[in-house]
Backbone bond lengths (Angstrom), bond angles and torsions (degrees), N, CA, C in turn:
res aa  C-N    CA-C-N  psi(-1)  N-CA   C-N-CA  omega(-1)  CA-C   N-CA-C  phi
1 M - - - 1.455 - - 1.517 109.92 -
2 T 1.287 115.96 138.37 1.457 119.47 176.18 1.518 109.15 -83.59
3 V 1.329 116.00 171.64 1.464 120.72 179.40 1.517 110.68 -60.76
4 T 1.329 116.72 -38.79 1.459 120.44 -178.87 1.516 110.72 -64.10
5 H 1.331 117.18 -44.31 1.464 120.43 179.99 1.520 110.86 -65.95
6 R 1.344 116.53 -38.85 1.460 119.63 177.99 1.516 111.37 -63.94
7 S 1.338 116.54 -44.85 1.459 118.91 -178.42 1.525 110.60 -68.17
8 Q 1.330 117.73 -34.96 1.462 119.65 176.78 1.518 110.42 -67.61
9 A 1.322 117.78 -39.67 1.461 120.92 177.89 1.527 110.37 -66.30
10 A 1.317 116.70 -41.78 1.467 120.31 178.43 1.525 110.57 -64.94
11 L 1.331 116.67 -37.96 1.460 120.21 179.15 1.519 110.13 -64.35
12 R 1.335 116.80 -40.55 1.462 120.16 178.56 1.515 111.32 -64.50
13 K 1.327 117.60 -33.24 1.460 121.19 179.22 1.522 111.66 -80.40
14 G 1.313 117.92 -6.84 1.457 121.20 179.39 1.510 113.81 85.34
15 M 1.323 117.68 14.29 1.453 120.84 -176.47 1.522 112.82 -84.99
16 V 1.326 117.04 -30.28 1.453 120.97 -175.15 1.524 108.99 -129.21
17 M 1.304 116.01 136.32 1.459 120.45 175.14 1.521 107.27 -112.65
18 G 1.309 116.40 124.03 1.455 120.77 -178.48 1.518 112.09 -71.20
19 M 1.326 114.79 160.60 1.456 120.59 -178.55 1.527 111.38 -61.99
20 R 1.317 117.06 -38.09 1.467 119.59 -179.04 1.521 111.04 -62.51
21 L 1.333 116.95 -42.28 1.461 120.63 178.87 1.523 110.67 -68.26
22 R 1.342 117.28 -40.69 1.470 119.84 177.09 1.523 110.79 -61.10
23 K 1.327 117.29 -40.97 1.465 120.10 179.78 1.525 111.48 -66.66
24 L 1.326 117.39 -38.23 1.463 120.56 177.85 1.528 110.68 -64.22
25 I 1.330 115.89 -50.00 1.465 120.11 179.66 1.525 110.11 -62.06
26 G 1.319 117.32 -45.25 1.462 121.55 -179.61 1.511 112.39 -61.88
27 T 1.324 117.29 -39.28 1.467 120.70 179.51 1.522 111.01 -65.21
28 V 1.322 117.03 -43.39 1.473 120.46 179.18 1.530 110.30 -64.19
29 V 1.333 116.52 -45.63 1.473 120.10 179.30 1.524 110.39 -62.53
30 M 1.337 116.33 -41.43 1.465 120.65 -179.92 1.528 111.29 -62.47
31 L 1.314 116.80 -45.07 1.470 119.72 179.34 1.525 111.66 -62.62
32 L 1.329 116.96 -44.10 1.464 120.14 178.67 1.528 111.39 -63.17
33 F 1.337 116.03 -41.36 1.462 119.80 179.05 1.528 111.22 -63.77
34 I 1.325 116.85 -44.77 1.459 120.30 -177.11 1.524 110.76 -65.65
35 I 1.326 117.56 -38.97 1.463 120.15 177.29 1.532 110.27 -63.06
36 A 1.333 116.39 -47.22 1.470 120.05 179.50 1.530 110.39 -63.80
37 Y 1.332 116.98 -43.29 1.455 120.34 -179.35 1.531 111.06 -63.90
38 A 1.318 117.06 -39.68 1.467 119.79 -179.99 1.520 110.54 -62.33
39 L 1.316 116.93 -40.62 1.469 119.55 178.30 1.528 111.21 -64.80
40 I 1.324 116.26 -42.52 1.469 120.08 178.71 1.527 110.58 -65.90
41 A 1.330 117.61 -42.95 1.465 121.17 179.95 1.530 111.06 -63.66
42 M 1.327 116.72 -38.16 1.473 119.28 177.37 1.521 111.09 -65.41
43 A 1.325 116.51 -39.88 1.468 119.63 178.40 1.524 110.85 -64.38
44 V 1.326 116.68 -41.66 1.466 120.64 177.88 1.530 110.26 -64.94
45 A 1.319 116.98 -42.37 1.464 121.12 -178.65 1.523 112.08 -66.59
46 E 1.308 117.07 -28.89 1.463 120.45 178.55 1.520 112.50 -81.78
47 G 1.309 117.29 -9.96 1.463 121.79 -177.71 1.516 112.19 -78.89
48 R 1.296 115.64 -132.63 1.471 122.07 -174.89 1.520 113.59 -69.76
49 I 1.300 117.29 -14.28 1.467 119.34 -179.21 1.526 111.11 -60.90
50 T 1.305 117.79 -31.56 1.469 120.52 -177.22 1.526 112.22 -66.02
51 Q 1.333 117.86 -25.24 1.467 120.42 178.36 1.531 113.19 -94.14
52 A 1.319 116.84 -2.81 1.469 120.61 -178.10 1.531 109.94 -77.95
53 P 1.340 116.44 161.65 1.471 119.66 175.20 1.531 110.98 -60.60
54 K 1.307 116.16 157.45 1.467 121.75 -175.24 1.527 112.82 -57.62
55 L 1.327 117.70 -39.89 1.459 120.80 179.62 1.533 110.49 -63.44
56 V 1.310 117.28 -42.98 1.469 121.33 178.78 1.522 109.92 -65.65
57 Q 1.328 116.85 -40.29 1.468 120.03 177.26 1.525 110.88 -60.78
58 T 1.321 115.75 -45.55 1.464 120.18 -179.34 1.523 110.80 -60.76
59 L 1.322 117.10 -46.94 1.462 120.63 178.94 1.528 111.24 -63.03
60 A 1.317 117.13 -40.56 1.471 120.91 179.44 1.521 110.61 -63.53
61 Y 1.322 117.49 -42.93 1.458 120.29 179.72 1.531 111.92 -67.55
62 V 1.322 116.59 -35.99 1.469 119.93 176.84 1.529 109.80 -65.27
63 V 1.316 116.90 -45.66 1.468 120.63 179.35 1.527 110.51 -63.88
64 L 1.327 117.05 -47.04 1.469 120.02 178.81 1.527 111.90 -62.30
65 G 1.310 116.52 -32.61 1.453 119.90 -179.00 1.516 114.19 -76.55
66 L 1.325 117.36 -20.85 1.464 120.29 -176.31 1.530 114.90 -112.19
67 I 1.317 118.21 -20.80 1.463 120.22 -171.29 1.528 113.54 -69.74
68 W 1.313 118.11 -19.01 1.467 120.31 179.62 1.520 111.88 -65.31
69 I 1.327 117.18 -18.45 1.461 121.11 -178.01 1.529 111.03 -69.19
70 I 1.314 117.17 -36.45 1.469 121.66 -173.96 1.531 112.72 -59.01
71 P 1.328 120.51 -50.35 1.472 118.04 179.80 1.527 113.51 -70.38
72 L 1.324 118.08 -18.90 1.460 119.84 -179.14 1.532 113.35 -88.96
73 M 1.317 118.10 -12.12 1.468 120.46 -179.10 1.536 112.64 -59.87
74 P 1.337 120.25 -46.39 1.472 118.87 177.14 1.534 112.48 -62.81
75 L 1.309 116.73 -34.85 1.463 120.34 178.38 1.526 110.76 -64.50
76 V 1.317 117.34 -43.57 1.462 121.08 179.26 1.531 110.32 -65.26
77 R 1.343 117.48 -40.45 1.463 120.22 177.07 1.531 110.83 -62.03
78 W 1.335 116.44 -41.81 1.457 120.99 178.60 1.529 110.89 -63.65
79 M 1.323 116.27 -40.90 1.459 120.07 -179.69 1.535 111.40 -65.84
80 A 1.318 117.77 -34.02 1.466 122.21 -175.14 1.531 112.71 -88.21
81 K 1.321 117.14 -3.96 1.457 120.69 -179.26 1.531 109.37 -60.76
82 P 1.333 118.35 130.38 1.470 119.92 -178.86 1.523 111.71 -68.25
83 D 1.323 115.46 154.60 1.452 121.33 177.31 1.520 109.87 -66.78
84 K 1.335 115.39 145.13 1.462 119.79 174.53 1.518 108.01 -82.54
85 S 1.316 115.38 138.25 1.470 118.08 -179.08 1.509 111.69 -97.95
């Protein structure tokens, strides 16, 4: 068996997930997460933040605008993992 046949057989058995499939799954999960996070961030921003001082508002918006990256970092690493040969 060649490497290609082995990897195809392993993929059929569920042992190996190719990079293309990981990227597809990761992209769908990422889009769903970002949509959900945006709705939650908008709800938080419409809450008590509007009555806070301008400096607190600015810091809150910066944090809300950047914090979504942290939970997605492991997903991006998983998506970029090279295929096993």
